[in-house]
C-alpha positions in Angstrom: 171.3 -83.6 203.3 171.9 -86.3 205.9 170.5 -84.1 208.7 167.4 -83.3 206.8 166.9 -87.0 205.8 167.5 -88.2 209.4 164.9 -85.8 210.8 162.2 -86.5 208.2 162.4 -90.2 207.7 161.3 -90.7 211.3 158.3 -88.5 210.7 157.2 -90.5 207.7 157.1 -93.8 209.7 155.6 -92.7 213.0 151.8 -93.5 212.7 151.6 -94.2 216.4 152.8 -90.7 217.2 150.5 -89.2 214.6 147.5 -90.9 216.2 148.2 -89.1 219.5 147.8 -85.6 218.0 144.8 -83.7 219.4 143.9 -82.1 216.1 141.0 -79.6 215.9 139.4 -78.1 212.8 138.0 -74.6 212.0 136.6 -72.9 209.0 138.9 -70.2 207.5 136.7 -68.4 205.0 135.5 -71.7 203.4 138.8 -73.6 203.8 139.1 -76.2 206.7 142.2 -75.6 208.7 143.6 -78.2 211.2 145.4 -77.0 214.2 146.9 -78.1 217.6 146.1 -76.1 220.7 147.8 -77.0 224.0 148.8 -75.4 227.3 147.7 -72.2 229.0 149.1 -68.7 229.3 150.2 -66.2 226.7 149.5 -67.4 223.2 152.4 -68.6 221.0 151.6 -69.5 217.4 154.0 -71.9 215.7 154.2 -71.7 211.9 155.6 -74.7 210.1 157.7 -75.0 207.0 156.8 -75.8 203.4 155.5 -79.3 202.7 155.5 -80.3 206.4 152.8 -80.0 209.0 152.5 -78.7 212.6 152.8 -82.2 214.0 155.8 -83.1 211.8 157.8 -80.1 212.8 156.8 -79.4 216.4 155.7 -82.7 218.1 157.7 -85.6 216.8 161.2 -84.7 215.8 163.7 -87.5 216.2 167.0 -87.0 218.0 165.7 -83.7 219.7 166.3 -83.7 223.5 162.7 -82.5 223.9 159.8 -82.0 221.5 159.2 -78.3 220.9 155.5 -77.9 221.2 155.0 -80.0 224.4 157.9 -78.2 226.1 156.6 -74.8 225.2 153.1 -75.7 226.3 154.4 -76.1 229.9 154.5 -72.3 230.1 152.4 -71.0 227.2 149.3 -71.7 225.2 150.7 -73.1 222.0 148.7 -72.9 218.8 150.0 -74.6 215.7 148.0 -74.7 212.4 148.5 -76.9 209.4 148.7 -74.4 206.6 146.2 -74.8 203.8 147.8 -77.2 201.3 149.5 -79.1 204.1 148.9 -81.7 206.8 145.2 -82.3 207.7 144.0 -79.0 206.3 142.2 -78.6 203.0 144.3 -78.6 199.8 142.9 -76.3 197.1 144.7 -76.2 193.8 143.7 -72.6 193.0 146.8 -70.3 193.4 144.5 -67.5 194.6 143.8 -69.6 197.8 147.4 -69.1 198.9 149.9 -66.3 199.5 148.3 -63.6 201.7 145.4 -66.0 202.5 147.9 -68.2 204.5 148.8 -65.2 206.7 145.2 -64.3 207.1 144.4 -67.9 208.2 146.7 -67.2 211.2 144.6 -64.1 212.2 141.4 -66.0 211.5 142.5 -68.8 213.8 143.4 -66.5 216.7 140.1 -64.7 216.2 138.3 -68.1 216.3 140.1 -68.8 219.6 139.4 -65.3 220.9 143.1 -64.5 221.3 143.8 -60.8 221.1 147.6 -60.9 220.7 150.1 -63.7 220.3 153.8 -64.3 219.9 154.6 -65.9 216.5 157.4 -68.3 215.8 157.8 -69.2 212.1 160.3 -71.5 210.6 161.3 -71.6 206.9 158.1 -70.8 205.0 156.5 -70.1 208.3 159.0 -67.3 208.8 158.0 -65.8 205.5 154.3 -65.9 206.6 155.3 -64.4 209.9 156.9 -61.5 207.9 153.7 -60.9 206.1 151.9 -60.8 209.5 154.5 -58.3 210.8 153.5 -55.7 208.2 149.8 -56.5 207.8 148.7 -57.2 211.4 151.3 -55.8 213.8 148.6 -55.0 216.3 148.0 -58.7 216.9 151.6 -59.6 217.6 153.6 -59.6 220.8 156.8 -60.7 219.2 158.1 -62.6 216.1 160.9 -65.1 215.8 162.1 -65.8 212.3 163.6 -69.3 212.2 165.8 -70.4 209.3 164.5 -67.8 206.9 163.2 -64.2 206.8 160.4 -62.0 205.6 160.1 -62.3 201.8 161.4 -59.0 200.4 160.0 -58.0 197.1 162.1 -59.3 194.2 162.4 -57.9 190.7 162.7 -61.5 189.3 161.3 -64.9 190.2 163.6 -67.1 192.2 165.0 -69.8 189.9 164.8 -72.3 192.8 161.2 -71.5 193.2 160.4 -71.7 189.5 162.2 -75.1 189.1 160.5 -76.6 192.2 157.0 -75.4 191.0 157.6 -77.0 187.6 158.8 -80.2 189.2 155.8 -80.4 191.5 153.3 -79.8 188.7 154.8 -82.7 186.8 154.5 -84.9 189.9 158.3 -85.1 190.2 158.6 -83.7 193.7 160.8 -81.0 195.3 164.3 -82.1 194.1 165.4 -78.5 193.1 164.5 -77.2 196.5 166.3 -80.1 198.3 169.5 -79.4 196.3 169.2 -75.7 197.2 168.9 -76.5 200.9 172.2 -78.2 201.0 174.0 -76.9 204.2 176.6 -74.2 203.7 180.0 -75.8 203.3 178.7 -79.3 202.5 179.0 -81.0 199.2 175.6 -81.2 197.5 173.7 -84.4 197.0 173.5 -86.0 193.6 170.4 -85.6 191.6 169.5 -89.2 192.3 169.9 -88.8 196.0 167.8 -85.7 196.1 165.1 -87.3 194.0 165.0 -90.3 196.2 164.6 -88.1 199.3 161.9 -86.1 197.6 159.9 -89.2 196.8 160.2 -90.4 200.4 159.2 -87.1 201.9 156.3 -86.3 199.6 154.7 -89.8 199.8 150.9 -89.3 200.1 151.1 -85.5 199.8 149.3 -83.4 197.2 151.9 -82.1 194.8 149.6 -79.9 192.8 148.5 -78.1 196.0 152.1 -77.7 197.1 152.9 -76.2 193.6 150.0 -73.7 194.1 151.4 -72.8 197.5 154.7 -71.9 195.9 153.0 -70.0 193.0 151.3 -68.0 195.7 154.5 -66.8 197.4 154.4 -63.4 195.7 151.4 -62.7 197.9 153.7 -63.0 200.9 156.2 -60.4 199.7 156.8 -57.3 201.9 158.5 -54.0 201.1 161.6 -52.6 202.8 159.6 -49.5 203.7 157.0 -51.4 205.6 159.6 -53.5 207.4 161.5 -50.4 208.4 158.3 -49.1 210.1 158.1 -52.2 212.3 157.8 -51.7 216.1 157.2 -55.3 217.1 160.1 -57.1 218.8 161.7 -59.5 216.4 164.6 -61.9 216.4 166.3 -64.3 213.9 167.4 -67.7 214.9 169.3 -69.7 212.2 172.1 -72.2 211.9 175.7 -71.3 211.1 175.5 -73.8 208.2 172.2 -72.5 206.8 171.9 -72.9 203.1 173.4 -69.9 201.2 170.3 -68.7 199.5 168.4 -68.5 202.8 171.3 -67.0 204.7 171.5 -64.2 202.1 167.7 -63.5 202.6 168.3 -63.4 206.4 171.2 -60.9 206.0 169.1 -58.7 203.7 166.2 -58.7 206.1 168.5 -58.0 209.1 169.9 -55.0 207.2 166.3 -53.6 207.0 165.6 -54.5 210.7 168.8 -53.3 212.4 167.2 -53.5 215.9 166.3 -57.2 215.4 168.1 -59.7 217.7 169.9 -62.7 216.2 171.0 -66.0 217.5 173.2 -68.3 215.4 173.1 -72.0 216.2 176.6 -73.4 215.8 176.7 -76.2 213.2 172.9 -75.9 212.7 171.5 -76.3 209.2 168.1 -75.8 207.7 166.9 -79.3 208.6 168.2 -79.5 212.1 168.3 -76.0 213.7 164.7 -76.1 214.9 165.3 -79.4 216.7 168.2 -78.1 218.8 168.2 -77.1 222.5 169.8 -73.8 221.3 166.8 -73.0 219.2 164.4 -73.7 222.0 166.4 -71.7 224.5 166.5 -68.7 222.2 162.8 -68.8 221.6 161.9 -69.1 225.3 164.3 -66.3 226.3 162.8 -64.0 223.7 159.2 -64.8 224.8 160.0 -64.1 228.4 161.7 -60.8 227.5 158.7 -59.7 225.6 155.8 -60.6 227.9 152.7 -58.5 227.5 
């Protein structure tokens, strides 16, 4: 919990950094999507996690030796959208506007930018969306890195964590159930009061009904084992040794379906810190260079 809090408190109180973002907007089938576009070279699309934004995840992480997007932009063209429901993008409340539509927004964006193929790096929810792209638009992908999560394999029952978080958001009570579930492996969980306080801090000014709709739309991101097994795009997993148990289980399940996938485990990394580490950056850069077009 401390690592997640340390990373995100900085984000919430950094208006000066926010003002420096060169945000652009495009129309994705009637929904305005904000995005960052920096650097030149092969395209790399960065997909952020749930309830965050491209800027929050990739350009202003505290304690990181370097900021991920600017560092990557030294060698690549880096494209980072704010998913619908997040950041500076539109925030519809209709569940039908999410799920598969979030993956399609990525394709719409690279179409808008006239990019034929791109590498994709997704973290947390972004990894789930990358998984949908892997089976629905493999012809547009040069490689995929799944960070801190995995493709969302079809489940016979709804996740209790997901259901509890949706209910909490729809009542305006934040993401406390999700925060508790993201407790690093081997660490004592936070109290309900601590998790609620963090949720209030992190969601300040954010549209909870839109975020609830995002989660309700997750079934639209599900993929089947059969389609994953047919994959021919180079893929890798990068996650922390202390990743939360429910996400680590999902990663293991996906790796069993994708036996040729590479994997890098960041020692002592957890869900809230792995993507800020030099090890994560090095793993991504090495994989991109190994899979140049």
